[in-house]
DRENLO-886782 format. One record per residue (C-alpha): residue in three letters; z, y, x. Coordinates in steps of 0.25 Angstrom, whole numbers, m for minus. Example, Ala and Ser with C-alpha at 12.3 -4.5 7.8 and 13.67 -1.06 7.14 Angstrom:
+-----+-------+-------+-------+
: res :     z :     y :     x :
+-----+-------+-------+-------+
: ALA :    31 :   m18 :    49 :
: SER :    29 :    m4 :    55 :
+-----+-------+-------+-------+
***
This chain:
+-----+-------+-------+-------+
: res :     z :     y :     x :
+-----+-------+-------+-------+
: UNK :    60 :    m9 :   m63 :
: UNK :    55 :     6 :   m65 :
: UNK :    47 :     5 :   m52 :
: UNK :    41 :    m9 :   m56 :
: UNK :    37 :    m3 :   m70 :
: UNK :    30 :     9 :   m63 :
: UNK :    23 :    m1 :   m53 :
: UNK :    18 :    m9 :   m65 :
: UNK :    12 :     4 :   m71 :
: UNK :     6 :     8 :   m58 :
: UNK :    m1 :    m6 :   m57 :
: UNK :    m7 :    m4 :   m71 :
: UNK :   m11 :    10 :   m67 :
: UNK :   m18 :     5 :   m54 :
: UNK :   m26 :    m5 :   m62 :
: UNK :   m33 :     6 :   m69 :
: UNK :   m41 :    10 :   m56 :
: UNK :   m49 :    m3 :   m58 :
: UNK :   m61 :    m5 :   m67 :
: UNK :   m63 :    m3 :   m78 :
: UNK :   m54 :     9 :   m78 :
: UNK :   m57 :    14 :   m64 :
: UNK :   m45 :    24 :   m64 :
: UNK :   m43 :    23 :   m49 :
: UNK :   m35 :    36 :   m46 :
: UNK :   m24 :    29 :   m55 :
: UNK :   m24 :    17 :   m46 :
: UNK :   m21 :    26 :   m34 :
: UNK :   m10 :    33 :   m41 :
: UNK :    m4 :    20 :   m45 :
: UNK :    m4 :    15 :   m31 :
: UNK :     3 :    28 :   m27 :
: UNK :    14 :    26 :   m37 :
: UNK :    15 :    12 :   m32 :
: UNK :    17 :    17 :   m17 :
: UNK :    28 :    26 :   m22 :
: UNK :    35 :    14 :   m29 :
: UNK :    34 :     6 :   m16 :
: UNK :    40 :    17 :    m8 :
: UNK :    52 :    17 :   m17 :
: UNK :    54 :     2 :   m18 :
: UNK :    68 :    m2 :   m13 :
: UNK :    65 :   m16 :    m8 :
: UNK :    54 :   m26 :    m6 :
: UNK :    56 :   m33 :   m19 :
: UNK :    54 :   m20 :   m26 :
: UNK :    41 :   m17 :   m19 :
: UNK :    35 :   m31 :   m22 :
: UNK :    39 :   m29 :   m37 :
: UNK :    32 :   m16 :   m37 :
: UNK :    19 :   m22 :   m31 :
: UNK :    19 :   m34 :   m40 :
: UNK :    21 :   m26 :   m53 :
: UNK :    10 :   m16 :   m49 :
: UNK :     1 :   m28 :   m46 :
: UNK :     4 :   m35 :   m59 :
: UNK :     1 :   m23 :   m68 :
: UNK :   m12 :   m19 :   m60 :
: UNK :   m17 :   m33 :   m61 :
: UNK :   m14 :   m35 :   m76 :
: UNK :   m21 :   m23 :   m80 :
: UNK :   m33 :   m24 :   m70 :
: UNK :   m35 :   m39 :   m73 :
: UNK :   m34 :   m39 :   m88 :
: UNK :   m48 :   m44 :   m89 :
: UNK :   m44 :   m58 :   m84 :
: UNK :   m37 :   m59 :   m98 :
: UNK :   m50 :   m57 :  m105 :
: UNK :   m56 :   m70 :   m99 :
: UNK :   m46 :   m79 :  m106 :
: UNK :   m51 :   m74 :  m119 :
: UNK :   m64 :   m83 :  m116 :
: UNK :   m57 :   m96 :  m113 :
: UNK :   m53 :  m103 :  m126 :
: UNK :   m45 :  m114 :  m118 :
: UNK :   m34 :  m103 :  m115 :
: UNK :   m27 :   m93 :  m124 :
: UNK :   m32 :   m78 :  m121 :
: UNK :   m18 :   m73 :  m119 :
: UNK :   m17 :   m82 :  m106 :
: UNK :   m27 :   m72 :  m100 :
: UNK :   m16 :   m61 :  m100 :
: UNK :    m6 :   m71 :   m94 :
: UNK :   m17 :   m74 :   m83 :
: UNK :   m18 :   m59 :   m80 :
: UNK :    m3 :   m57 :   m79 :
: UNK :    m1 :   m70 :   m71 :
: UNK :   m13 :   m66 :   m61 :
: UNK :    m7 :   m52 :   m60 :
: UNK :     7 :   m57 :   m56 :
: UNK :     0 :   m65 :   m45 :
: UNK :   m10 :   m54 :   m40 :
: UNK :     2 :   m44 :   m40 :
: UNK :     8 :   m51 :   m29 :
: UNK :    m2 :   m45 :   m19 :
: UNK :     1 :   m30 :   m22 :
: UNK :    16 :   m34 :   m22 :
: UNK :    14 :   m40 :    m8 :
: UNK :     7 :   m27 :    m3 :
: UNK :    18 :   m18 :    m8 :
: UNK :    28 :   m27 :    m2 :
: UNK :    22 :   m26 :    11 :
: UNK :    20 :   m11 :    10 :
: UNK :    35 :    m9 :     6 :
: UNK :    40 :   m18 :    17 :
: UNK :    32 :   m11 :    28 :
: UNK :    29 :     3 :    23 :
: UNK :    41 :     8 :    15 :
: UNK :    47 :    16 :    26 :
: UNK :    34 :    25 :    26 :
: UNK :    26 :    30 :    15 :
: UNK :    13 :    30 :    23 :
: UNK :    15 :    16 :    29 :
: UNK :    19 :    11 :    15 :
: UNK :     5 :    15 :    10 :
: UNK :    m3 :    10 :    22 :
: UNK :     4 :    m4 :    21 :
: UNK :     3 :    m4 :     6 :
: UNK :   m12 :    m2 :     7 :
: UNK :   m14 :   m12 :    18 :
: UNK :    m5 :   m22 :    11 :
: UNK :   m13 :   m20 :    m2 :
: UNK :   m26 :   m23 :     5 :
: UNK :   m21 :   m36 :    11 :
: UNK :   m14 :   m41 :    m1 :
: UNK :   m27 :   m38 :   m10 :
: UNK :   m35 :   m45 :     0 :
: UNK :   m26 :   m57 :    m1 :
: UNK :   m27 :   m56 :   m16 :
: UNK :   m42 :   m57 :   m14 :
: UNK :   m41 :   m70 :    m7 :
: UNK :   m29 :   m78 :   m11 :
: UNK :   m30 :   m88 :   m23 :
: UNK :   m45 :   m85 :   m25 :
: UNK :   m43 :   m70 :   m24 :
: UNK :   m42 :   m58 :   m32 :
: UNK :   m50 :   m46 :   m26 :
: UNK :   m45 :   m34 :   m19 :
: UNK :   m49 :   m19 :   m18 :
: UNK :   m48 :    m6 :   m11 :
: UNK :   m33 :    m4 :   m14 :
: UNK :   m29 :    m1 :     0 :
: UNK :   m36 :    12 :    m1 :
: UNK :   m30 :    15 :   m15 :
: UNK :   m16 :    13 :    m9 :
: UNK :   m19 :    23 :     2 :
: UNK :   m24 :    33 :    m8 :
: UNK :   m11 :    31 :   m16 :
: UNK :    m3 :    32 :    m4 :
: UNK :   m10 :    45 :    m1 :
: UNK :    m5 :    50 :   m14 :
: UNK :     9 :    46 :   m11 :
: UNK :     9 :    52 :     3 :
: UNK :     3 :    65 :    m1 :
: UNK :    13 :    67 :   m12 :
: UNK :    23 :    70 :    m2 :
: UNK :    14 :    80 :     6 :
: UNK :    12 :    95 :     3 :
: UNK :     4 :    97 :   m10 :
: UNK :    m9 :   103 :    m4 :
: UNK :   m10 :    91 :     7 :
: UNK :    m7 :    81 :    m4 :
: UNK :   m17 :    86 :   m13 :
: UNK :   m28 :    86 :    m3 :
: UNK :   m25 :    72 :     1 :
: UNK :   m25 :    67 :   m13 :
: UNK :   m38 :    75 :   m16 :
: UNK :   m45 :    69 :    m4 :
: UNK :   m41 :    55 :    m8 :
: UNK :   m45 :    57 :   m23 :
: UNK :   m59 :    63 :   m18 :
: UNK :   m62 :    51 :    m9 :
: UNK :   m58 :    41 :   m21 :
: UNK :   m67 :    49 :   m31 :
: UNK :   m79 :    50 :   m21 :
: UNK :   m78 :    35 :   m19 :
: UNK :   m77 :    33 :   m34 :
: UNK :   m88 :    42 :   m38 :
: UNK :   m97 :    35 :   m27 :
: UNK :   m95 :    22 :   m34 :
: UNK :   m95 :    27 :   m49 :
: UNK :  m107 :    37 :   m47 :
: UNK :  m121 :    33 :   m50 :
: UNK :  m126 :    21 :   m43 :
: UNK :  m140 :    20 :   m38 :
: UNK :  m152 :    19 :   m48 :
: UNK :  m164 :    10 :   m48 :
: UNK :  m172 :    21 :   m40 :
: UNK :  m162 :    19 :   m28 :
: UNK :  m163 :     4 :   m28 :
: UNK :  m174 :    m3 :   m20 :
: UNK :  m170 :   m17 :   m21 :
: UNK :  m176 :   m28 :   m29 :
: UNK :  m176 :   m28 :   m44 :
: UNK :  m164 :   m35 :   m51 :
: UNK :  m161 :   m37 :   m66 :
: UNK :  m146 :   m39 :   m69 :
: UNK :  m143 :   m46 :   m82 :
: UNK :  m131 :   m44 :   m91 :
: UNK :  m133 :   m52 :  m104 :
: UNK :  m120 :   m47 :  m111 :
: UNK :  m115 :   m61 :  m114 :
: UNK :  m100 :   m61 :  m118 :
: UNK :   m91 :   m72 :  m112 :
: UNK :   m89 :   m79 :  m126 :
: UNK :  m104 :   m80 :  m128 :
: UNK :  m106 :   m84 :  m113 :
: UNK :   m96 :   m96 :  m116 :
: UNK :  m103 :  m100 :  m129 :
: UNK :  m112 :  m111 :  m127 :
: UNK :  m119 :  m108 :  m140 :
: UNK :  m124 :   m95 :  m134 :
: UNK :  m128 :  m100 :  m120 :
: UNK :  m143 :  m100 :  m123 :
: UNK :  m143 :   m86 :  m129 :
: UNK :  m135 :   m80 :  m118 :
: UNK :  m145 :   m86 :  m108 :
: UNK :  m157 :   m81 :  m115 :
: UNK :  m151 :   m67 :  m115 :
: UNK :  m150 :   m68 :  m100 :
: UNK :  m165 :   m72 :   m99 :
: UNK :  m169 :   m61 :  m109 :
: UNK :  m162 :   m50 :  m101 :
: UNK :  m168 :   m55 :   m88 :
: UNK :  m182 :   m51 :   m93 :
: UNK :  m195 :   m57 :   m89 :
: UNK :  m202 :   m57 :   m75 :
: UNK :  m211 :   m45 :   m73 :
: UNK :  m217 :   m49 :   m60 :
: UNK :  m207 :   m40 :   m51 :
: UNK :  m196 :   m47 :   m44 :
: UNK :  m182 :   m47 :   m51 :
: UNK :  m168 :   m52 :   m48 :
: UNK :  m162 :   m56 :   m61 :
: UNK :  m147 :   m57 :   m61 :
: UNK :  m139 :   m64 :   m71 :
: UNK :  m123 :   m65 :   m73 :
: UNK :  m114 :   m76 :   m69 :
: UNK :  m115 :   m89 :   m77 :
: UNK :  m127 :   m84 :   m84 :
: UNK :  m135 :   m97 :   m84 :
: UNK :  m128 :  m108 :   m93 :
: UNK :  m138 :  m119 :   m89 :
: UNK :  m140 :  m127 :   m77 :
: UNK :  m150 :  m120 :   m69 :
: UNK :  m154 :  m133 :   m62 :
: UNK :  m160 :  m138 :   m75 :
: UNK :  m174 :  m134 :   m81 :
: UNK :  m169 :  m128 :   m94 :
: UNK :  m162 :  m116 :   m88 :
: UNK :  m173 :  m114 :   m78 :
: UNK :  m183 :  m114 :   m89 :
: UNK :  m176 :  m103 :   m96 :
: UNK :  m173 :   m94 :   m84 :
: UNK :  m187 :   m96 :   m77 :
: UNK :  m195 :   m86 :   m86 :
: UNK :  m186 :   m74 :   m82 :
: UNK :  m188 :   m76 :   m67 :
: UNK :  m201 :   m71 :   m62 :
: UNK :  m208 :   m76 :   m49 :
: UNK :  m201 :   m65 :   m41 :
: UNK :  m188 :   m65 :   m49 :
: UNK :  m174 :   m71 :   m46 :
: UNK :  m163 :   m73 :   m55 :
: UNK :  m148 :   m74 :   m51 :
: UNK :  m140 :   m81 :   m62 :
: UNK :  m126 :   m86 :   m63 :
: UNK :  m124 :  m101 :   m68 :
: UNK :  m116 :  m113 :   m65 :
: UNK :  m119 :  m124 :   m55 :
: UNK :  m113 :  m137 :   m59 :
: UNK :  m106 :  m144 :   m47 :
: UNK :  m102 :  m158 :   m44 :
: UNK :   m87 :  m158 :   m45 :
: UNK :   m78 :  m166 :   m35 :
: UNK :   m74 :  m180 :   m41 :
: UNK :   m64 :  m179 :   m52 :
: UNK :   m66 :  m164 :   m54 :
: UNK :   m70 :  m156 :   m66 :
: UNK :   m85 :  m152 :   m68 :
: UNK :   m88 :  m140 :   m59 :
: UNK :   m98 :  m130 :   m56 :
: UNK :  m102 :  m117 :   m48 :
: UNK :  m103 :  m103 :   m53 :
: UNK :  m116 :  m100 :   m47 :
: UNK :  m127 :   m89 :   m46 :
: UNK :  m141 :   m95 :   m46 :
: UNK :  m153 :   m88 :   m39 :
: UNK :  m165 :   m92 :   m48 :
: UNK :  m180 :   m90 :   m44 :
: UNK :  m193 :   m91 :   m52 :
: UNK :  m193 :  m103 :   m61 :
: UNK :  m177 :  m102 :   m61 :
: UNK :  m177 :  m110 :   m48 :
: UNK :  m163 :  m110 :   m42 :
: UNK :  m165 :  m103 :   m28 :
: UNK :  m150 :  m101 :   m24 :
: UNK :  m136 :  m102 :   m30 :
: UNK :  m123 :   m95 :   m27 :
: UNK :  m110 :  m102 :   m31 :
: UNK :   m97 :   m93 :   m34 :
: UNK :   m87 :   m95 :   m24 :
: UNK :   m75 :   m87 :   m28 :
: UNK :   m71 :   m93 :   m41 :
: UNK :   m61 :   m87 :   m52 :
: UNK :   m49 :   m95 :   m53 :
: UNK :   m46 :   m99 :   m68 :
: UNK :   m60 :   m94 :   m71 :
: UNK :   m69 :  m103 :   m63 :
: UNK :   m59 :  m114 :   m58 :
: UNK :   m45 :  m118 :   m63 :
: UNK :   m35 :  m118 :   m52 :
: UNK :   m25 :  m129 :   m53 :
: UNK :   m34 :  m136 :   m63 :
: UNK :   m26 :  m148 :   m67 :
: UNK :   m13 :  m140 :   m69 :
: UNK :   m19 :  m129 :   m77 :
: UNK :   m28 :  m138 :   m85 :
: UNK :   m15 :  m145 :   m89 :
: UNK :    m9 :  m132 :   m94 :
: UNK :   m22 :  m130 :  m103 :
: UNK :   m27 :  m119 :   m94 :
: UNK :   m42 :  m118 :   m91 :
: UNK :   m53 :  m110 :   m83 :
: UNK :   m57 :   m97 :   m90 :
: UNK :   m71 :  m101 :   m89 :
: UNK :   m74 :  m112 :   m99 :
: UNK :   m77 :  m126 :   m92 :
: UNK :   m69 :  m138 :   m87 :
: UNK :   m73 :  m137 :   m72 :
: UNK :   m71 :  m127 :   m61 :
: UNK :   m81 :  m119 :   m54 :
: UNK :   m83 :  m122 :   m39 :
: UNK :   m83 :  m112 :   m28 :
: UNK :   m96 :  m109 :   m20 :
: UNK :   m96 :  m107 :    m5 :
: UNK :   m94 :   m92 :    m5 :
: UNK :  m103 :   m79 :    m4 :
: UNK :  m118 :   m83 :    m2 :
: UNK :  m131 :   m75 :     0 :
: UNK :  m143 :   m80 :    m8 :
: UNK :  m157 :   m75 :    m4 :
: UNK :  m165 :   m70 :   m16 :
: UNK :  m180 :   m69 :   m12 :
: UNK :  m185 :   m55 :   m15 :
: UNK :  m171 :   m50 :   m18 :
: UNK :  m163 :   m51 :    m6 :
: UNK :  m150 :   m59 :    m3 :
: UNK :  m139 :   m60 :   m14 :
: UNK :  m124 :   m63 :   m13 :
: UNK :  m119 :   m69 :   m25 :
: UNK :  m105 :   m66 :   m31 :
: UNK :  m102 :   m72 :   m44 :
: UNK :   m92 :   m64 :   m53 :
: UNK :   m78 :   m64 :   m47 :
: UNK :   m83 :   m66 :   m33 :
: UNK :   m87 :   m52 :   m32 :
: UNK :   m73 :   m46 :   m32 :
: UNK :   m69 :   m52 :   m19 :
: UNK :   m71 :   m42 :    m8 :
: UNK :   m77 :   m47 :     5 :
: UNK :   m81 :   m61 :    m1 :
: UNK :   m94 :   m57 :    m8 :
: UNK :  m105 :   m59 :     2 :
: UNK :  m109 :   m69 :    13 :
: UNK :  m107 :   m60 :    25 :
: UNK :  m116 :   m69 :    33 :
: UNK :  m128 :   m67 :    24 :
: UNK :  m126 :   m53 :    18 :
: UNK :  m133 :   m52 :     4 :
: UNK :  m141 :   m40 :    m1 :
: UNK :  m133 :   m39 :   m14 :
: UNK :  m122 :   m47 :   m22 :
: UNK :  m125 :   m53 :   m35 :
: UNK :  m112 :   m54 :   m43 :
: UNK :  m115 :   m61 :   m57 :
: UNK :  m102 :   m61 :   m66 :
: UNK :   m97 :   m64 :   m79 :
: UNK :   m87 :   m53 :   m83 :
: UNK :   m87 :   m56 :   m98 :
: UNK :   m74 :   m63 :   m96 :
: UNK :   m66 :   m51 :   m92 :
: UNK :   m65 :   m40 :  m102 :
: UNK :   m67 :   m25 :  m100 :
: UNK :   m59 :   m24 :   m86 :
: UNK :   m65 :   m36 :   m78 :
: UNK :   m80 :   m32 :   m78 :
: UNK :   m78 :   m18 :   m73 :
: UNK :   m68 :   m23 :   m62 :
: UNK :   m78 :   m34 :   m58 :
: UNK :   m89 :   m24 :   m57 :
: UNK :   m81 :   m15 :   m48 :
: UNK :   m78 :   m26 :   m39 :
: UNK :   m93 :   m29 :   m37 :
: UNK :   m95 :   m14 :   m33 :
: UNK :   m84 :   m16 :   m23 :
: UNK :   m91 :   m28 :   m17 :
: UNK :  m104 :   m20 :   m16 :
: UNK :   m97 :    m8 :    m9 :
: UNK :   m90 :   m18 :     1 :
: UNK :  m102 :   m26 :     4 :
: UNK :  m113 :   m15 :     4 :
: UNK :  m121 :   m24 :    m6 :
: UNK :  m126 :   m22 :   m20 :
: UNK :  m119 :   m30 :   m31 :
: UNK :  m126 :   m35 :   m44 :
: UNK :  m118 :   m40 :   m55 :
: UNK :  m123 :   m47 :   m68 :
: UNK :  m113 :   m51 :   m79 :
: UNK :  m114 :   m56 :   m93 :
: UNK :  m107 :   m44 :   m99 :
: UNK :  m106 :   m34 :   m88 :
: UNK :  m104 :   m27 :   m79 :
: UNK :  m117 :   m30 :   m73 :
: UNK :  m122 :   m21 :   m62 :
: UNK :  m129 :   m17 :   m49 :
: UNK :  m120 :   m11 :   m38 :
: UNK :  m126 :    m6 :   m25 :
: UNK :  m121 :    m8 :   m11 :
: UNK :  m112 :     5 :   m12 :
: UNK :  m105 :     0 :   m25 :
: UNK :  m113 :     9 :   m34 :
: UNK :  m117 :     4 :   m48 :
: UNK :  m133 :     4 :   m48 :
: UNK :  m133 :    m2 :   m62 :
: UNK :  m123 :    m9 :   m72 :
: UNK :  m123 :   m15 :   m86 :
: UNK :  m109 :   m12 :   m93 :
: UNK :  m101 :   m23 :  m100 :
: UNK :  m106 :   m29 :  m113 :
: UNK :  m120 :   m25 :  m112 :
: UNK :  m132 :   m33 :  m111 :
: UNK :  m143 :   m28 :  m101 :
: UNK :  m150 :   m29 :   m88 :
: UNK :  m150 :   m21 :   m75 :
: UNK :  m164 :   m19 :   m69 :
: UNK :  m162 :   m12 :   m56 :
: UNK :  m165 :   m15 :   m41 :
: UNK :  m155 :   m21 :   m31 :
: UNK :  m147 :   m11 :   m23 :
: UNK :  m149 :   m12 :    m8 :
: UNK :  m138 :   m18 :     1 :
: UNK :  m131 :    m8 :    10 :
: UNK :  m127 :   m11 :    25 :
: UNK :  m115 :   m21 :    26 :
: UNK :  m103 :   m13 :    25 :
: UNK :   m90 :   m14 :    33 :
: UNK :   m84 :   m23 :    23 :
: UNK :   m97 :   m31 :    22 :
: UNK :   m95 :   m34 :    37 :
: UNK :   m80 :   m36 :    38 :
: UNK :   m75 :   m39 :    23 :
: UNK :   m61 :   m39 :    20 :
: UNK :   m57 :   m37 :    35 :
: UNK :   m59 :   m22 :    32 :
: UNK :   m48 :   m20 :    22 :
: UNK :   m39 :   m29 :    29 :
: UNK :   m41 :   m21 :    42 :
: UNK :   m39 :    m9 :    34 :
: UNK :   m25 :   m15 :    30 :
: UNK :   m22 :   m17 :    44 :
: UNK :   m25 :    m3 :    48 :
: UNK :   m16 :     2 :    36 :
: UNK :    m5 :    m7 :    42 :
: UNK :    m7 :    m1 :    56 :
: UNK :    m6 :    13 :    50 :
: UNK :     7 :    10 :    42 :
: UNK :    13 :     4 :    55 :
: UNK :     9 :    17 :    63 :
: UNK :    15 :    26 :    52 :
: UNK :    28 :    18 :    52 :
: UNK :    30 :    19 :    67 :
: UNK :    27 :    34 :    67 :
: UNK :    37 :    37 :    56 :
: UNK :    49 :    29 :    62 :
+-----+-------+-------+-------+
***
């Protein structure tokens, strides 16, 4: 029980490395402590329990923002949000438990082999976590575990050598951190077309209030400004347009802000024809509008949020009185997947609406590589922790794909990220404003852009091969 309690505390500590706290050295130390606990686990059941409690506490703290979403849904009590966080964490903790179980089973006889297998297993189980049951995204935890293992290994070496190894590892991590957190490119360094990112600062309770619909929409129009004769790409948040864009009324309101050489990207809902006997349905869409508010193209969100955009097991859960977090009776329908839209005068755009941007390797059409990714979102649901985590995930996709990412949200964090993951401009949470800048250029396709998640999986296989070699050498 003492070891399980310590594992629980280490899981909490590991979660502080993510945004908004960003205390990543504590995450490495937490994994070092976890490795020491795994080494001492007397049986498989003990190792699995260590991993499960570590995962539970990490996810409960890291995903606390999910509970905030329930405060905006009158059909369900707010306390149900915390129950949802705990239940989800119980499920997600299965993956770190499985990774630790594999490491204990095949690596417990040798400390180096244990670390290598743990890193490999964590990569694979996180990948599975990202694709099973609609998925929950993975990260660079394999490298974190290797650094944590270096701490454990060097503790048994002579002092000077251990200090050198640790200092080198820390310097590498600090260099990477400074590269991403240092100043990004300014407008003088950007040579792409002019863009205006709009953040209207409309809280979720106002966004859901039908009485404030018109006022909110007019705020978007005001912040978009008037055409000045030069080409502009105007970018609005997810679900920004509350009206049917196929009707004349909405077009008449929007048309004055779109000049002859301008384009507007705006989130809205596309009503769909549901199957016979099904509830009303729609697509969560991103519209490309040209002069006169003419619809030139549309992207439909493909990776939907369970319980947010559709209700799994609808008949059963409806009978229990549960509903979707987003108001409405019907479900959102899934689009066909990543697509590239041609924006005349502005290049090619890959659309990723909100939650979709977190899924590594699934954000672009590889057969038709875009010049940038636009990720409109509505993070107003998710308290203080959700938006910084979402913005950090968008930066990771920029780094992986070698593509700029632009985000527009109602309440923040909106921003422009270059192809190296650096922040060129941003608007903080709960602030009304616009970003007037130029679109960063795309980089050459990265290795990840070419091979996707085959790369980390191949790395996991390499780690397993290393562990096998170590075990054979020490027999």
